[in-house]
C-alpha positions as CSV (number, residue, x, y, z in Angstrom):
1,V,115.4,40.0,-63.2
2,Q,113.9,43.4,-62.5
3,L,110.2,44.2,-63.0
4,G,111.0,47.8,-63.5
5,A,108.5,49.4,-61.1
6,S,109.4,52.8,-59.8
7,E,109.5,53.5,-56.1
8,E,106.3,55.6,-56.5
9,K,104.5,52.7,-58.2
10,V,105.6,50.3,-55.5
11,A,104.5,52.7,-52.7
12,K,101.1,53.0,-54.5
13,A,100.7,49.3,-54.7
14,V,101.4,48.9,-51.0
15,E,98.8,51.6,-50.3
16,V,96.2,49.9,-52.6
17,S,96.8,46.5,-51.1
18,S,96.2,47.7,-47.6
19,Q,93.0,49.4,-48.7
20,V,91.7,46.4,-50.7
21,G,92.6,44.0,-47.9
22,A,90.6,46.1,-45.4
23,G,87.6,46.7,-47.5
24,P,85.1,44.8,-49.6
25,F,86.2,42.0,-51.9
26,P,88.4,43.6,-54.6
27,S,86.0,43.0,-57.5
28,R,83.2,44.8,-55.6
29,S,85.4,47.8,-55.1
30,G,86.2,48.5,-58.7
31,Y,89.3,46.4,-59.0
32,S,90.0,43.6,-61.4
33,I,91.6,40.4,-59.9
34,V,94.3,38.6,-61.8
35,C,95.4,35.2,-60.4
36,L,98.8,33.8,-61.2
37,S,99.8,30.2,-60.5
38,Y,102.0,27.6,-62.1
39,A,103.4,24.1,-61.4
40,W,106.7,24.2,-59.6
41,L,109.7,23.2,-61.7
42,S,111.4,21.4,-58.9
43,K,110.5,20.0,-55.5
44,D,112.5,22.6,-53.6
45,H,111.9,25.7,-55.7
46,P,109.1,26.8,-58.0
47,D,111.3,28.5,-60.5
48,P,115.0,27.7,-59.9
49,D,116.3,29.1,-63.2
50,L,113.8,32.0,-63.3
51,F,112.1,30.5,-66.4
52,H,108.6,31.6,-65.3
53,L,109.7,35.0,-63.9
54,K,111.5,35.9,-67.1
55,R,108.5,35.0,-69.2
56,L,106.2,37.0,-66.9
57,V,108.3,40.1,-67.0
58,K,108.5,39.9,-70.8
59,D,104.8,39.2,-71.2
60,I,103.0,41.2,-68.5
61,R,103.0,44.7,-70.1
62,G,101.1,43.3,-73.1
63,R,98.1,42.2,-71.0
64,W,95.0,44.3,-71.0
65,W,95.0,44.6,-67.3
66,A,98.6,46.0,-67.2
67,R,98.2,48.8,-69.7
68,G,97.3,52.5,-69.2
69,D,95.1,53.7,-66.4
70,R,93.5,50.3,-66.0
71,A,96.7,49.0,-64.4
72,D,96.1,51.1,-61.3
73,K,92.8,49.2,-60.7
74,V,94.2,45.6,-60.7
75,V,95.0,43.3,-57.8
76,V,97.3,40.4,-58.6
77,F,97.1,37.3,-56.5
78,W,100.3,35.3,-57.1
79,D,99.9,32.2,-55.0
80,L,103.6,31.7,-54.4
81,M,104.0,35.1,-52.8
82,S,100.5,35.4,-51.3
83,L,100.6,32.1,-49.3
84,F,103.1,31.0,-46.7
85,Q,105.5,28.5,-48.1
86,K,107.5,25.8,-46.3
87,P,109.0,25.9,-43.8
88,R,106.0,27.2,-41.9
89,D,105.5,27.6,-38.2
90,E,102.2,26.4,-36.6
91,T,100.4,29.8,-37.1
92,Q,101.5,30.1,-40.7
93,N,100.4,26.5,-41.4
94,E,97.0,27.3,-40.0
95,L,96.7,30.4,-42.1
96,F,97.9,28.5,-45.2
97,K,95.3,25.8,-44.7
98,E,92.6,28.4,-44.2
99,A,93.6,30.2,-47.4
100,L,93.6,26.9,-49.4
101,N,90.0,26.4,-48.3
102,D,89.0,29.8,-49.8
103,L,91.0,29.7,-53.1
104,E,87.9,28.8,-55.1
105,I,86.7,32.4,-54.4
106,L,89.6,33.7,-56.5
107,Y,89.8,30.9,-59.1
């Protein structure tokens, strides 16, 4: 499954994420925040047959936040990719617990 983002868009996203992470909370800096989460489909893997990813790729371009110029001012928090998953070392586990305590800020 390919999301279809150009190298230029990926580079821009990396640049924006570093700016947003270093500055004020994203919604205070003119960015919209979109949170993505879903129940895992198996104990060992959240999406073993890419069911959710295929739906996401098909559906994402129709969302208001993914269209036109607005798409450049959106930060997506996808819990699976934004939080350390198992196996975690001690440092990662502490960061994971810290992040869990602050998730209500996003949700």
